[in-house]
C-alpha positions as CSV (number, residue, x, y, z in Angstrom):
1,X,70.8,134.3,101.4
2,X,73.2,134.2,104.3
3,X,70.4,133.0,106.6
4,X,69.6,130.1,104.3
5,X,73.3,129.1,104.0
6,X,73.5,129.2,107.8
7,X,70.4,127.0,108.1
8,X,71.8,124.5,105.6
9,X,75.1,124.4,107.5
10,X,73.3,123.9,110.8
11,X,70.9,121.2,109.6
12,X,73.2,118.7,107.9
13,X,71.8,115.9,105.7
14,X,73.7,113.5,108.0
15,X,72.6,114.1,111.6
16,X,75.4,113.8,114.1
17,X,78.1,114.3,111.5
18,X,80.6,116.0,113.9
19,X,80.2,113.2,116.5
20,X,80.5,110.5,113.9
21,X,83.6,112.1,112.4
22,X,85.2,112.4,115.8
23,X,84.4,108.8,116.6
24,X,85.8,107.6,113.2
25,X,89.0,109.6,113.7
26,X,89.4,108.2,117.2
27,X,88.8,104.6,116.0
28,X,91.3,104.9,113.1
29,X,93.8,106.5,115.4
30,X,93.5,103.7,118.0
31,X,93.6,100.8,115.5
32,X,96.0,102.2,112.8
33,X,97.9,105.4,113.5
34,X,99.1,104.6,117.1
35,X,100.4,101.1,116.3
36,X,102.1,102.3,113.2
37,X,103.6,105.3,115.0
38,X,104.9,102.9,117.6
39,X,106.8,101.0,114.9
40,X,108.4,104.2,113.7
41,X,109.3,105.3,117.3
42,X,111.0,102.0,118.0
43,X,112.9,102.2,114.8
44,X,114.1,105.7,115.7
45,X,116.1,104.2,118.6
46,X,118.5,102.9,116.0
47,X,121.3,104.9,114.5
48,X,121.5,105.3,110.8
49,X,124.3,102.7,110.5
50,X,122.3,100.3,112.6
51,X,119.2,100.9,110.6
52,X,121.0,100.2,107.3
53,X,122.6,97.1,108.8
54,X,119.1,95.9,109.7
55,X,117.3,96.6,106.5
56,X,119.9,96.4,103.8
57,X,121.7,93.1,104.3
58,X,121.7,90.7,101.3
59,X,119.3,88.3,103.1
60,X,116.8,91.1,103.8
61,X,117.1,92.5,100.3
62,X,116.4,89.1,98.8
63,X,113.3,88.8,100.9
64,X,112.1,92.2,99.6
65,X,112.6,91.1,96.0
66,X,110.7,87.9,96.6
67,X,107.8,89.5,98.6
68,X,107.2,92.5,96.4
69,X,107.9,90.7,93.2
70,X,105.6,87.7,94.0
71,X,102.9,90.0,95.3
72,X,102.9,92.2,92.2
73,X,103.0,89.2,89.9
74,X,100.2,87.4,91.8
75,X,98.0,90.5,91.9
76,X,98.5,91.1,88.2
77,X,97.5,87.5,87.3
78,X,94.5,87.8,89.6
79,X,93.5,91.0,87.9
80,X,93.3,89.2,84.6
81,X,91.7,86.0,85.7
82,X,89.6,87.6,88.4
83,X,88.0,89.7,85.6
84,X,87.4,86.5,83.6
85,X,85.9,84.7,86.5
86,X,83.6,87.6,87.4
87,X,82.6,87.9,83.7
88,X,81.6,84.2,83.6
89,X,79.7,84.4,86.8
90,X,77.7,87.5,85.7
91,X,77.1,86.8,82.0
92,X,76.7,83.0,81.8
93,X,74.4,80.4,83.3
94,X,75.8,76.9,83.7
95,X,75.3,73.9,86.0
96,X,76.5,74.3,89.6
97,X,77.0,78.1,89.1
98,X,76.1,78.8,92.7
99,X,78.7,76.2,93.8
100,X,81.4,77.9,91.8
101,X,80.3,81.3,93.1
102,X,80.6,80.0,96.6
103,X,84.0,78.4,96.0
104,X,85.4,81.9,95.0
105,X,85.0,82.9,98.7
106,X,86.8,79.8,100.0
107,X,90.2,81.6,100.5
108,X,88.3,84.1,102.7
109,X,87.0,81.3,104.9
110,X,89.9,78.9,105.1
111,X,92.5,79.5,107.8
112,X,95.7,80.5,106.2
113,X,97.6,77.5,107.8
114,X,95.0,75.1,106.3
115,X,95.4,76.7,102.9
116,X,99.2,76.4,103.1
117,X,99.1,72.8,104.1
118,X,96.6,72.0,101.3
119,X,98.6,73.8,98.6
120,X,101.8,72.1,99.8
121,X,100.2,68.7,99.6
122,X,98.8,69.4,96.1
123,X,102.0,70.9,94.6
124,X,104.6,68.7,96.3
125,X,106.7,66.5,94.0
126,X,104.5,63.5,94.9
127,X,101.3,65.5,95.2
128,X,98.2,65.3,93.1
129,X,99.2,68.2,90.8
130,X,103.0,68.4,91.5
131,X,103.8,64.9,90.2
132,X,102.6,65.9,86.7
133,X,104.5,69.2,86.5
134,X,107.9,69.3,84.8
135,X,109.2,71.7,87.4
136,X,109.2,72.0,91.2
137,X,106.6,74.2,92.9
138,X,106.7,73.5,96.6
139,X,109.7,74.9,98.6
140,X,110.5,77.3,95.8
141,X,109.6,81.0,94.9
142,X,107.0,79.5,92.5
143,X,105.2,78.1,95.6
144,X,105.1,81.6,97.1
145,X,103.5,82.9,93.9
146,X,100.9,80.1,93.8
147,X,99.9,80.7,97.5
148,X,99.6,84.5,96.8
149,X,97.4,83.9,93.7
150,X,95.2,81.6,95.8
151,X,94.5,84.0,98.6
152,X,94.2,87.1,96.3
153,X,91.7,86.0,93.7
154,X,88.5,86.7,95.7
155,X,89.4,90.3,96.2
156,X,89.4,91.0,92.4
157,X,86.3,88.9,91.7
158,X,84.2,90.3,94.5
159,X,85.2,93.9,93.6
160,X,84.6,93.6,89.8
161,X,81.5,91.4,90.0
162,X,79.0,94.0,91.2
163,X,80.2,96.5,88.6
164,X,79.7,94.1,85.8
165,X,76.2,93.3,87.1
166,X,75.3,97.0,86.9
167,X,76.7,97.6,83.4
168,X,73.9,98.7,81.1
169,X,73.4,96.2,78.3
170,X,72.0,98.9,76.1
171,X,75.5,100.4,75.8
172,X,76.7,97.1,74.3
173,X,73.7,96.9,72.0
174,X,74.4,100.4,70.8
175,X,78.0,99.6,70.1
176,X,77.0,96.5,68.2
177,X,74.5,98.5,66.2
178,X,77.3,101.0,65.2
179,X,79.3,98.1,63.9
180,X,81.7,97.4,66.8
181,X,83.0,93.9,67.2
182,X,82.8,92.1,70.5
183,X,86.4,92.9,71.3
184,X,85.9,96.6,70.4
185,X,82.8,96.7,72.6
186,X,84.6,95.2,75.5
187,X,87.7,97.4,75.1
188,X,86.0,100.7,74.5
189,X,82.7,100.3,76.4
190,X,82.9,97.7,79.2
191,X,86.6,98.0,80.2
192,X,86.6,101.7,81.0
193,X,83.6,101.2,83.3
194,X,85.2,98.2,85.0
195,X,88.7,99.6,85.2
196,X,88.3,101.6,88.5
197,X,86.9,98.5,90.3
198,X,89.6,96.3,88.7
199,X,92.3,98.6,90.0
200,X,90.7,98.5,93.4
201,X,90.7,94.7,93.4
202,X,94.3,94.7,92.2
203,X,95.3,97.0,95.1
204,X,93.4,94.8,97.7
205,X,95.0,91.6,96.3
206,X,98.4,93.2,96.3
207,X,98.1,94.5,99.9
208,X,96.9,91.2,101.1
209,X,99.8,89.4,99.4
210,X,102.4,91.7,101.0
211,X,101.3,90.8,104.5
212,X,100.5,87.1,103.9
213,X,102.3,84.7,106.2
214,X,100.4,81.6,107.2
215,X,99.7,80.1,103.8
216,X,103.1,81.0,102.4
217,X,105.5,79.5,105.0
218,X,104.3,76.0,104.4
219,X,104.8,75.9,100.7
220,X,107.8,78.3,100.5
221,X,110.4,76.2,102.2
222,X,111.7,79.4,103.9
223,X,115.2,79.0,102.6
224,X,117.3,82.2,103.1
225,X,118.2,84.1,99.9
226,X,115.8,81.7,98.0
227,X,112.3,81.4,99.3
228,X,112.2,83.5,102.5
229,X,109.5,86.2,102.6
230,X,109.9,89.4,104.5
231,X,107.0,88.7,107.1
232,X,108.8,85.5,108.1
233,X,112.1,87.5,108.5
234,X,110.3,89.9,110.8
235,X,109.0,87.0,112.9
236,X,112.5,85.6,113.0
237,X,113.8,89.0,114.3
238,X,111.1,89.0,117.0
239,X,112.0,85.5,118.1
240,X,115.6,86.7,118.5
241,X,114.4,89.6,120.6
242,X,115.7,92.0,118.0
243,X,112.6,94.3,118.2
244,X,114.3,97.3,116.7
245,X,115.5,95.3,113.7
246,X,112.0,93.8,113.2
247,X,110.4,97.3,113.3
248,X,113.0,98.6,111.0
249,X,112.1,96.0,108.3
250,X,108.5,96.7,109.0
251,X,108.9,100.4,108.4
252,X,110.6,99.7,105.1
253,X,107.7,97.4,104.1
254,X,105.2,100.0,105.3
255,X,106.7,102.9,103.4
256,X,107.2,100.9,100.2
257,X,103.7,99.5,100.3
258,X,102.2,102.9,101.0
259,X,104.0,104.4,98.0
260,X,102.9,101.6,95.7
261,X,99.3,101.8,96.9
262,X,99.3,105.6,96.5
263,X,100.3,105.1,92.8
264,X,97.6,102.5,92.3
265,X,95.0,104.8,93.9
266,X,96.1,107.6,91.7
267,X,95.6,105.4,88.7
268,X,92.2,104.4,90.0
269,X,91.2,108.1,90.4
270,X,92.5,108.8,86.9
271,X,90.4,105.9,85.5
272,X,87.3,107.2,87.3
273,X,87.9,110.7,86.0
274,X,88.4,109.4,82.5
275,X,85.2,107.3,82.8
276,X,83.3,110.3,83.9
277,X,84.5,112.3,80.9
278,X,83.5,109.6,78.4
């Protein structure tokens, strides 16, 4: 028995596991851990009073509220409409379906500056869309929200779409046979299966929105205390050679984003566990 366990341990299913694990840890350390630790080390050069002065001024707090608020709102909207778009692409056949499917990936391919200029032209007060709206979009926090929705939608669609394609239609037929309505079938059969992927797409869209810069600065107007996002404030600090202040704001963003993503991943794990128990 002991010999068989030793043989199983020696002959792993994945050959070269130790080497691959070491390479993966080295790669992650070089690309992620070392740069992040450098930001923390630079921030530690500040005293506590200097740190608070850098990260807790009214202008910085206003940028936090806009960045996190708009990112959460955009990711939430994308979670809803991303599910709808994925459902339509999977379950229905219609003319130019392949074109629509390709257009979903357009925010991936477009340079962020191009996306920002295009959105600004569309939603300006004399733009194709903005001239018909009763409120102003460009150069307001609403413009930030619009830009974040635009760049975040593909993350939800491309995460949920493969899961919907793999849903067993027999489960829906069984639910209908038992007298369930379409809404009940979707809520109790399909949604629990899709929920882990939907939370993953939400997390990806939220993470992308937090760090978005290029597409936002064109449509936001970048007015302090009104439409200035935190990434722009970090760039401003760097242009003023205030490297410690820039890293201090970055550390706050990093810690807050990590906590929020940890909560989202915990919900995702709970959804998967609940799905496995059904």
